[in-house]
TIKOL-344903 format. One record per residue: residue number from 0; x, y, z of N, C-alpha, C, CB in turn. Coordinates in nm, 4 decimals. Each point is the difference from the previous one (the first is absolute). Glycine has a CB too. Layout:
N
k; nc1; nc2; nc3; cac1; cac2; cac3; cc1; cc2; cc3; cbc1; cbc2; cbc3
NUM; X; Y; Z; X; Y; Z; X; Y; Z; X; Y; Z
...
***
This chain:
116
k; nc1; nc2; nc3; cac1; cac2; cac3; cc1; cc2; cc3; cbc1; cbc2; cbc3
0; 4.1897; 4.8543; 11.2878; 0.1191; 0.0817; 0.0138; 0.0876; -0.0108; -0.1240; -0.0091; -0.0302; 0.2481
1; 0.0259; -0.0935; -0.2978; 0.0824; -0.0211; -0.1180; -0.0631; 0.0687; -0.1215; 0.0818; -0.2194; 0.0949
2; -0.2140; 0.2157; -0.1042; -0.0697; 0.0662; -0.1114; 0.0196; 0.1501; 0.0059; -0.1695; -0.1834; -0.0039
3; 0.1650; 0.2403; 0.1225; 0.0199; 0.1441; 0.0152; 0.1411; 0.0401; -0.0423; -0.1669; 0.0027; 0.1877
4; 0.2669; -0.0823; -0.1510; 0.1377; 0.0304; -0.0393; 0.0189; -0.0137; -0.1507; 0.0789; -0.0782; 0.2241
5; -0.1406; -0.0219; -0.2837; 0.0086; -0.0179; -0.1454; -0.0655; 0.1162; -0.0712; -0.0002; -0.2483; 0.0282
6; -0.1152; 0.2915; 0.0192; -0.0694; 0.1139; -0.0584; 0.0835; 0.1269; 0.0125; -0.2195; -0.1073; 0.0544
7; 0.2790; 0.1288; 0.0618; 0.0844; 0.1173; 0.0219; 0.1195; -0.0016; -0.0953; -0.0712; 0.0068; 0.2417
8; 0.1360; -0.1215; -0.2580; 0.1151; -0.0103; -0.0904; -0.0417; 0.0276; -0.1446; 0.1064; -0.1674; 0.1554
9; -0.2217; 0.1194; -0.1957; -0.0503; 0.0236; -0.1351; -0.0280; 0.1481; -0.0222; -0.0990; -0.2302; -0.0030
10; 0.0368; 0.2957; 0.0992; -0.0281; 0.1436; -0.0118; 0.1283; 0.0818; -0.0082; -0.2125; -0.0343; 0.1267
11; 0.3121; 0.0009; -0.0466; 0.1282; 0.0715; -0.0038; 0.0657; -0.0174; -0.1367; 0.0291; -0.0332; 0.2488
12; -0.0362; -0.0873; -0.3045; 0.0568; -0.0254; -0.1326; -0.0713; 0.0820; -0.1057; 0.0630; -0.2309; 0.0709
13; -0.1963; 0.2356; -0.0666; -0.0768; 0.0770; -0.0981; 0.0290; 0.1489; 0.0102; -0.1780; -0.1736; 0.0083
14; 0.1838; 0.2257; 0.1120; 0.0260; 0.1423; 0.0192; 0.1399; 0.0353; -0.0468; -0.1581; 0.0037; 0.1936
15; 0.2563; -0.0854; -0.1619; 0.1368; 0.0316; -0.0407; 0.0170; -0.0113; -0.1510; 0.0820; -0.0809; 0.2216
16; -0.1495; -0.0136; -0.2873; 0.0127; -0.0098; -0.1451; -0.0719; 0.1148; -0.0680; 0.0170; -0.2484; 0.0179
17; -0.1283; 0.2959; 0.0384; -0.0696; 0.1151; -0.0569; 0.0821; 0.1261; 0.0173; -0.2196; -0.1087; 0.0472
18; 0.2815; 0.1270; 0.0665; 0.0792; 0.1205; 0.0208; 0.1270; -0.0019; -0.0840; -0.0918; 0.0173; 0.2313
19; 0.1374; -0.1356; -0.2706; 0.1171; -0.0081; -0.0867; -0.0316; 0.0533; -0.1386; 0.0817; -0.1973; 0.1295
20; -0.2103; 0.2030; -0.1653; -0.0412; 0.0505; -0.1305; -0.0163; 0.1511; -0.0002; -0.1131; -0.2164; -0.0422
21; 0.1341; 0.2839; 0.1535; -0.0161; 0.1447; 0.0063; 0.1252; 0.0663; -0.0528; -0.1551; -0.0195; 0.1967
22; 0.1447; 0.0841; -0.3117; 0.1122; 0.0725; -0.0576; -0.0486; 0.1369; -0.0441; 0.1112; -0.2149; -0.0748
23; -0.0200; 0.3078; 0.0653; -0.0319; 0.1330; -0.0502; 0.0224; -0.0008; -0.1504; 0.0642; 0.1114; 0.2203
24; -0.1705; -0.0944; -0.2964; 0.0085; -0.0024; -0.1457; 0.0204; 0.1387; -0.0595; -0.1452; -0.2006; 0.0018
25; 0.1568; 0.3038; 0.0825; 0.0191; 0.1364; -0.0497; 0.1303; 0.0108; -0.0786; -0.1306; 0.0899; 0.1952
26; 0.1228; -0.0183; -0.3063; 0.1213; 0.0246; -0.0763; -0.0223; -0.0082; -0.1488; 0.1283; -0.0884; 0.1885
27; -0.0159; 0.0895; -0.2606; -0.0013; -0.0078; -0.1460; 0.0063; -0.1462; -0.0418; 0.1122; 0.2266; -0.0200
28; -0.1890; -0.2590; -0.0840; -0.0042; -0.1347; -0.0539; 0.0209; 0.0083; -0.1504; -0.1553; -0.0792; 0.1850
29; 0.2229; -0.0190; -0.2407; 0.0239; -0.0035; -0.1437; -0.0721; -0.1206; -0.0585; 0.2244; 0.1153; 0.0267
30; -0.2994; -0.0902; -0.1352; -0.0697; -0.1090; -0.0656; 0.1003; -0.0801; -0.0818; -0.2155; 0.1330; -0.0074
31; 0.2170; -0.2665; 0.0273; 0.0968; -0.0850; -0.0686; -0.0650; -0.1053; -0.0891; 0.1531; 0.0376; 0.1899
32; -0.2860; -0.0535; -0.1827; -0.0673; -0.0986; -0.0848; -0.1463; 0.0379; -0.0207; 0.1565; -0.1785; 0.0827
33; -0.2049; 0.1616; -0.2062; -0.1395; 0.0271; -0.0380; -0.0473; 0.1368; 0.0479; -0.0442; -0.2448; 0.0085
34; 0.1204; 0.3478; -0.0413; -0.0263; 0.1364; 0.0463; -0.1113; 0.0664; -0.0814; 0.2390; 0.0176; 0.0734
35; -0.3153; 0.0714; -0.0084; -0.0987; 0.0802; -0.0720; 0.0685; 0.1073; -0.0832; -0.1676; -0.0431; 0.1811
36; 0.2700; 0.1027; -0.1254; 0.0793; 0.1005; -0.0698; 0.1265; -0.0652; -0.0531; -0.0922; 0.1845; 0.1463
37; 0.1918; -0.1032; -0.1807; 0.1253; -0.0579; -0.0487; 0.0695; -0.0820; 0.1091; 0.0242; 0.1927; -0.1592
38; 0.0414; -0.2993; 0.1163; 0.0723; -0.0838; 0.0961; 0.1077; 0.0837; 0.0694; -0.0443; -0.2076; -0.1402
39; 0.0545; 0.1938; 0.2696; 0.0957; 0.0779; 0.0776; -0.0584; 0.1278; 0.0560; 0.1767; -0.0951; -0.1400
40; -0.3036; 0.1251; 0.1047; -0.0642; 0.1205; 0.0525; -0.0166; -0.0126; 0.1516; -0.1212; 0.0362; -0.2200
41; 0.1192; 0.0787; 0.2867; -0.0104; 0.0005; 0.1455; -0.1443; 0.0108; 0.0471; 0.2256; 0.1032; 0.0105
42; -0.2550; -0.1718; 0.0987; -0.1264; 0.0105; 0.0720; 0.0352; 0.0407; 0.1430; -0.1178; -0.1768; -0.1473
43; 0.0199; 0.2292; 0.2200; 0.0249; 0.0485; 0.1357; -0.1088; -0.0485; 0.0939; 0.1170; 0.2018; -0.0913
44; -0.0766; -0.2387; 0.2119; -0.0942; -0.0385; 0.1056; 0.0324; 0.0820; 0.1232; -0.0253; -0.2358; -0.0922
45; -0.0789; 0.2923; 0.1522; 0.0118; 0.0654; 0.1295; -0.0928; -0.0755; 0.0948; 0.0566; 0.2298; -0.1027
46; 0.0004; -0.2929; 0.2040; -0.0762; -0.0844; 0.0911; -0.0113; 0.0653; 0.1365; 0.0759; -0.2031; -0.1240
47; -0.1955; 0.1939; 0.1812; -0.0255; 0.0462; 0.1353; -0.0798; -0.1092; 0.0699; 0.0036; 0.2472; -0.0684
48; 0.0640; -0.3298; 0.1467; -0.0667; -0.1144; 0.0621; -0.0373; -0.1003; -0.1084; -0.0890; 0.1451; 0.1881
49; -0.0389; -0.1845; -0.1909; -0.0473; -0.0957; -0.0999; -0.0452; 0.0701; -0.1282; -0.0696; -0.1534; 0.1853
50; 0.0523; 0.2856; -0.1792; -0.0479; 0.0776; -0.1153; 0.1170; 0.0499; -0.0835; -0.2033; 0.0691; 0.1299
51; 0.1793; -0.0474; -0.2602; 0.1059; 0.0532; -0.0855; -0.0572; 0.0775; -0.1166; 0.1459; -0.1896; 0.0655
52; -0.0655; 0.2817; -0.1163; -0.0264; 0.0702; -0.1246; 0.0996; -0.0538; -0.1009; -0.0880; 0.2108; 0.1171
53; 0.0379; -0.2422; -0.2370; 0.0825; -0.0622; -0.1023; -0.0068; 0.0838; -0.1271; -0.0386; -0.2297; 0.0999
54; 0.1530; 0.2533; -0.1604; 0.0087; 0.0622; -0.1316; 0.0674; -0.1036; -0.0887; 0.0127; 0.2421; 0.0916
55; -0.0897; -0.3000; -0.1866; 0.0582; -0.1084; -0.0789; 0.0992; 0.0513; -0.1035; -0.2086; -0.1301; 0.0346
56; 0.2685; 0.0395; -0.1089; 0.1048; 0.0356; -0.0952; -0.0520; 0.0787; -0.1197; 0.1209; -0.2030; 0.0714
57; -0.2519; 0.2111; -0.0862; -0.0609; 0.0791; -0.1070; -0.0446; 0.1369; 0.0510; -0.0748; -0.2120; -0.1112
58; 0.0909; 0.2351; 0.2424; -0.0344; 0.1288; 0.0601; -0.1410; 0.0097; 0.0532; 0.1611; 0.0970; -0.1518
59; -0.2310; -0.2088; 0.1650; -0.1380; -0.0012; 0.0489; 0.0000; -0.0185; 0.1515; -0.0826; -0.0940; -0.2205
60; 0.0232; 0.1910; 0.2949; -0.0032; -0.0128; 0.1467; -0.1143; -0.0908; 0.0459; 0.1000; 0.2294; 0.0194
61; -0.0819; -0.2909; 0.0957; -0.1043; -0.0837; 0.0586; 0.0254; -0.0164; 0.1484; -0.0316; -0.1212; -0.2177
62; -0.0725; 0.0832; 0.2874; 0.0125; -0.0387; 0.1404; 0.0157; -0.1504; 0.0056; -0.1389; 0.1973; 0.0786
63; 0.2089; -0.2424; 0.0216; 0.0178; -0.1423; 0.0184; 0.0122; -0.0321; 0.1475; 0.1103; -0.0175; -0.2237
64; -0.1029; -0.1086; 0.2543; 0.0143; -0.0421; 0.1395; 0.0517; -0.1430; 0.0045; -0.1866; 0.1548; 0.0716
65; 0.2407; -0.1895; 0.0434; 0.0377; -0.1391; 0.0260; -0.1260; -0.0666; 0.0515; 0.2472; 0.0541; 0.0521
66; -0.3024; -0.1460; -0.1309; -0.1250; -0.0624; 0.0425; 0.0228; -0.1239; 0.0853; -0.1057; 0.0877; -0.2058
67; 0.2205; -0.1483; 0.1952; 0.0429; -0.1017; 0.0953; 0.1514; -0.0137; -0.0139; -0.2247; -0.1242; -0.0108
68; 0.2918; 0.0668; 0.1084; 0.1468; -0.0029; -0.0028; 0.0543; -0.0598; -0.1298; -0.0014; -0.0198; 0.2487
69; 0.0908; 0.0965; -0.3121; 0.0621; -0.0454; -0.1232; -0.0763; 0.0342; -0.1260; 0.0949; -0.1787; 0.1320
70; -0.2104; 0.2476; -0.1203; -0.0846; 0.0293; -0.1163; -0.0527; 0.1425; 0.0049; -0.0643; -0.2411; -0.0123
71; 0.0701; 0.3095; -0.1025; -0.0565; 0.1350; -0.0089; -0.1129; 0.0020; -0.1021; 0.2220; 0.1015; 0.0641
72; -0.3069; -0.0007; -0.0534; -0.1077; 0.0224; -0.0959; 0.0094; 0.1448; -0.0472; -0.1505; -0.1755; 0.1105
73; 0.1491; 0.1964; -0.2429; 0.0024; 0.1323; -0.0603; -0.1407; 0.0272; -0.0531; 0.2496; -0.0169; -0.0613
74; -0.3172; 0.1142; 0.1227; -0.1425; 0.0215; -0.0244; -0.0319; 0.0378; -0.1445; -0.0191; 0.0696; 0.2361
75; 0.0810; 0.0336; -0.2889; -0.0367; 0.0510; -0.1322; 0.0278; -0.1017; -0.1114; 0.0478; 0.2311; 0.0831
76; 0.0584; -0.3054; -0.0692; 0.0352; -0.1002; -0.1002; -0.0764; -0.1311; 0.0205; 0.2262; 0.1046; -0.0168
77; -0.2929; -0.1182; 0.1303; -0.0715; -0.1235; 0.0355; 0.0920; -0.1210; -0.0137; -0.2172; 0.1030; -0.0753
78; 0.3328; -0.0921; 0.1403; 0.0980; -0.1076; -0.0107; 0.0702; -0.0207; 0.1336; 0.0325; 0.0515; -0.2440
79; -0.0002; -0.1752; 0.2709; 0.0739; -0.0344; 0.1202; 0.1414; -0.0403; -0.0362; -0.2114; -0.0720; 0.1131
80; 0.2934; 0.0605; -0.0130; 0.1364; -0.0431; -0.0226; 0.0627; -0.0505; 0.1281; 0.0198; 0.1633; -0.1858
81; 0.0797; -0.2462; 0.1699; 0.0733; -0.0502; 0.1161; 0.1349; 0.0696; 0.0059; -0.1175; -0.2244; -0.0124
82; 0.1652; 0.2459; 0.1350; 0.1331; 0.0575; 0.0151; 0.0880; -0.0974; 0.0749; -0.0937; 0.2329; -0.0018
83; 0.2231; -0.2278; -0.0326; 0.0957; -0.0907; 0.0621; 0.0169; 0.0361; 0.1477; 0.1194; -0.0309; -0.2213
84; -0.0825; -0.0640; 0.3039; 0.0163; 0.0274; 0.1432; 0.0997; 0.1115; 0.0301; -0.0562; -0.2366; 0.0403
85; 0.1566; 0.2550; -0.1268; 0.0960; 0.1080; 0.0217; -0.0461; 0.1323; -0.0598; 0.1798; -0.1702; 0.0014
86; -0.2951; 0.1723; -0.0693; -0.0557; 0.1229; -0.0549; 0.0734; 0.0529; -0.1213; -0.0747; 0.0512; 0.2255
87; 0.1452; -0.1361; -0.2993; 0.0764; 0.0463; -0.1154; -0.0668; -0.0299; -0.1345; 0.2027; -0.0325; 0.1370
88; -0.3002; -0.0575; -0.1399; -0.0671; -0.0387; -0.1237; -0.1512; 0.0036; 0.0219; 0.1972; -0.1451; -0.0684
89; -0.2690; 0.2019; -0.0284; -0.1464; -0.0015; -0.0032; -0.0422; -0.0686; -0.1288; -0.0180; 0.2141; 0.1384
90; -0.0630; -0.3198; -0.1289; -0.0504; -0.0669; -0.1199; -0.1515; 0.0048; 0.0026; 0.2024; -0.1519; -0.0117
91; -0.2587; 0.2148; -0.0925; -0.1447; 0.0182; -0.0080; -0.0667; -0.1183; -0.0691; 0.0336; 0.2478; -0.0049
92; -0.1653; -0.2578; 0.0244; -0.0766; -0.1114; -0.0541; 0.0066; -0.0085; -0.1526; -0.1500; 0.0199; 0.1963
93; 0.1718; 0.0932; -0.2646; 0.0069; -0.0009; -0.1467; 0.1405; -0.0317; -0.0517; -0.1857; 0.1662; -0.0031
94; 0.2808; -0.1925; 0.0916; 0.1351; -0.0348; -0.0398; 0.0992; 0.1147; 0.0065; -0.1013; -0.1684; -0.1429
95; 0.0538; 0.2921; 0.1598; 0.0898; 0.1145; 0.0123; 0.0879; -0.0178; 0.1236; -0.1681; 0.1507; -0.1155
96; 0.2960; -0.1202; 0.1011; 0.0941; -0.0139; 0.1115; 0.0709; 0.1332; 0.0214; 0.0326; -0.2474; -0.0485
97; -0.0329; 0.2940; 0.1734; 0.0740; 0.1189; 0.0405; 0.1127; -0.0432; 0.0924; -0.2057; 0.1474; -0.0225
98; 0.3195; -0.0812; 0.0065; 0.1153; -0.0245; 0.0866; 0.0362; 0.1310; 0.0684; 0.0855; -0.1881; -0.1493
99; -0.0593; 0.1825; 0.2789; 0.0330; 0.1214; 0.0745; 0.1309; 0.0590; -0.0493; -0.1223; -0.0882; 0.1996
100; 0.1213; 0.2214; -0.2167; 0.1208; 0.0731; -0.0369; 0.0666; 0.0427; 0.1301; -0.0987; 0.0815; -0.2232
101; 0.2242; -0.1183; 0.2438; 0.0658; 0.0363; 0.1259; 0.0078; 0.1516; 0.0174; 0.1329; -0.2120; -0.0117
102; -0.1495; 0.2559; 0.1349; 0.0160; 0.1417; 0.0310; 0.1470; 0.0369; -0.0120; -0.2008; -0.0039; 0.1540
103; 0.2250; 0.1174; -0.2135; 0.1377; 0.0469; -0.0128; 0.0412; 0.0726; 0.1268; -0.0252; 0.0196; -0.2495
104; 0.1493; -0.0344; 0.2906; 0.0448; 0.0737; 0.1183; 0.0035; 0.1495; -0.0316; 0.1367; -0.1990; 0.0784
105; -0.1542; 0.2840; 0.0221; 0.0029; 0.1444; -0.0256; 0.1377; 0.0439; -0.0490; -0.1758; 0.0341; 0.1762
106; 0.1758; 0.0687; -0.2592; 0.1261; 0.0531; -0.0511; 0.0763; 0.0700; 0.1120; -0.1015; 0.0274; -0.2294
107; 0.2339; -0.0341; 0.2259; 0.0777; 0.0703; 0.1024; -0.0115; 0.1510; -0.0225; 0.1612; -0.1961; 0.0197
108; -0.1426; 0.2746; 0.0833; -0.0079; 0.1462; -0.0170; 0.1136; 0.0478; -0.0902; -0.1074; 0.0247; 0.2284
109; 0.0849; 0.0840; -0.3010; 0.1070; 0.0494; -0.0877; 0.1187; 0.0472; 0.0843; -0.1705; 0.0686; -0.1749
110; 0.2901; -0.0752; 0.1182; 0.1177; 0.0426; 0.0761; -0.0047; 0.1518; 0.0238; 0.1355; -0.1913; -0.0987
111; -0.0822; 0.2317; 0.2114; 0.0049; 0.1423; 0.0328; 0.1093; 0.0667; -0.0819; -0.0850; -0.0451; 0.2335
112; 0.0558; 0.1628; -0.2823; 0.0997; 0.0751; -0.0768; 0.0643; 0.1031; 0.0901; -0.1280; -0.0351; -0.2142
113; 0.2538; 0.0516; 0.1957; 0.0684; 0.1037; 0.0791; -0.0245; 0.1363; -0.0646; 0.1785; -0.1656; 0.0754
114; -0.1769; 0.2685; 0.0049; -0.0254; 0.1353; -0.0512; 0.1307; 0.0695; -0.0364; -0.2079; 0.0141; 0.1402
115; 0.3026; -0.0887; -0.1732; 0.1330; 0.0378; -0.0223; 0.0433; 0.1060; -0.0838; 0.0135; -0.2011; 0.0437
***
């Protein structure tokens, strides 16, 4: 009985730590270190579940996926990378670092003009 409870507690811990690594990586990213293109160039990720489409900072498209919690694989570049638990930093195996660019709030509607 004690072994079953210990096993159950271990499984709950593993599942909760794995689910804590689930983040949405979709959005704009800015290259901040060891960039293929100019430093500060933008890259884009569109994520759907574990699968993603990636456009790197040099403009090269590729497919990618989360191969295990906290780690992605970019197929065309043949490179992996780790992402921070909050999903704000991506660091690739070659040292390239991307930082998420915050989404801008929508612009307010233009003021109405009177027909005066």
